[in-house]
N, C-alpha and C positions, 0 to 999 in steps of 0.2 A: 529472582538469585542475583546475586550482586559477589563478584569476583571469584565467584566456584565455574563448577564442571556437572550440568545437568545433562541426564539422559534419560529419556522416557520412550517405553516401546511400549504399542496399544493402547495409550492414555485419551479418556475423554474429559476436556476440560468444556464445560458447559452453563451456559446460563450466570457466568460471573459477572461483576460489577467493579470498575474502583473508579475513587474520586478524581485521581491523578492520572496516571499512565497506566497502558498495558491490562485492557479489561480483562484479557484471561491471561496471558503472561505477561511479566514485565523483567527481562534482562538486563544488568550493567556490567557490562567489562567482567562477562563471563564467558564459559564455551554450552553452549545449548545446543543437544541433540535431539531432536523428534523423529520417532521413527511409526508410521501407521498410527499417526495421532489424530483426532478432531478437536478441533476448537471452533465451537459453535455458540450463537445466539449472546456472544460477550459483549461489553461494552464499558466505555469509559467516560469522565467527563474532559478527561485530558486529549491525550494522542494515545494511538493504538488499540485501537476499541477492541481489536481481537488479539493484539501482541507487538510489544512495544520493545523493540530493541536500541540500549544505550550505548553511547560510544567505549570502544572498548571490547565489544560483542563483535562473537561471532558463533554464527547461528546456523544448522545444519538440519531441515527439513526432509525426510523420504517417505517417499507414500503415504503424507498426510493431507488434512485439509481444514482451512480453513472458512467457515460459513456462517453466513448470514450476523456480521458482528457489525458493529456501528460505534459511533461518536455521539454522546448526546447531545453537544452543542454544533454549529455551523462550522465551528473554527477548530476544531477537532483536527489533528493531522492524521490521514491512515484511518480509516472505517478500519481495514482488518490487520494491514501491517504497517506500523512506523520505524522506518531505518535511519540512524540517527546518522551525525558526520561521525566519520571514524568507527562506524559499524557495518557489518557485513551480513549478510543470508542467503544462502545456498539450495536454492528449491531442487530436490528432483521426484518425479513422477507425484508432484503436489498442487491441488489445484485452492486458489481462493475465488471464492463465489457467494454472490448473493450479499456480497457487504457494499452498499451503498453511501456513496458522499455525497455532502451540501456543499463543500466549498472546496476542501483540500486534499482532495484526493482517497480513492480505496486503498493504495497501496503507494506511499511517501515515501523516497529515495532524497536522502541526502546522503548518504554512504555508497555502499555497493550492493547490488542483486544482480543475482545468478537464475537462471530459471532454464533446465535442464530435462532431457529425457521424459515429453511429455508433460511436462508441467500447465497450468494455464493459470489465467485470469478469467473467471466468466460470470457470466450475465449479471453486471456489474452496472449501475449507473452513477453519474457523476453529474452535480449540478450546482453552478455560478449562481447565486440568489443576488449578486452586481449588488450596488449600494454604495460603496466606497469610495468610487471613481469612475468614468466613462475611459480614461486609457489604457491600452491593452497592458501596457503593466504591472495594470491591477488585474489582471486577471488571474484566476483561480484555477490550479492545474485538474486534468481530466482523470480517467481510472486511475491510470499508471502515471505519477509524476516524479520526473528524476528534475531533482533541485540543482543547483548552479554547486559544481564539485561533484555531484553524485553521479553514478553510471549504473547500467544496465545493461547485462548481457541476456541473449535469448538464444538459446540451440534447442532444436528440435521442440518449441513449445508455442504456447500460443494466446493471444489474448484475443477473445470471441463472445461477440453477443454483447458488445458492450457497449455504452453510451455515453455521451455527455451532451449537456443541454445547458446555456444560458437565459436562466428566468429576469435577470434585470431589466432596468428599463433600456431599449435602444436608444442608441445616439447614432448620432451623424458617423462616429466612429466604428466602423462595419468592421475594423480589424481587430474589434476584441470579440467579437461573433466567429469569425477566421481563427481566429489564434487558442479556440478553447475545443480539445479533441481528445477521445478514449486515451491517447497515449500524449503526455504533454513534456517535451526536453526544457529545460530552461537555458539561456546561452552560459554556458560554462560547466554545462553535463553534457553527458557521454551516451550516446546507446549504441551497442552490435549485435546485431540480429543474423542467424544461419539458421537456413532452412525451418524457419518458423512461418507460422502465417498471424496474419492480423484480419479477423474477419466477423 
């Protein structure tokens, strides 16, 4: 969708593939509302294996799931959900699950992400394959990666059973290992967590 308002109720987007962005859904400069919708087993060669929200997009997810989505190449950002700068997503009673990332996060946030009313990121694994540098600044983000200027708010929500693992060659710079976590917030990023759990 581009420059449109899209409203979907009880829809299923399954097994889709994109060559550039948004394996299941790509929205650019749009208003997107998904209710009781499932995006599953979608992939992309670019960013946003399940859903990619480009600049100017406002998206609302209610009672929905993004499940088992992926990026085909390690440098793809957001195996489940990618939120670009000046885009925003509001998740209510919505779950992102079983969408593993190789370098650039399951949920990649340059814009704004709000999670409310029992929403969750669950059963996801992030891996940093390393190889570019031993410096801590070269690390890749975790399952939820909030970039500079990005922001996330969690209210009555969960990040549960998510892991992050560094598989590159270990060096004397142990900060690299310590700074890689299920939730990664870059300098200049912002996170606010209320009545939520990270387990």
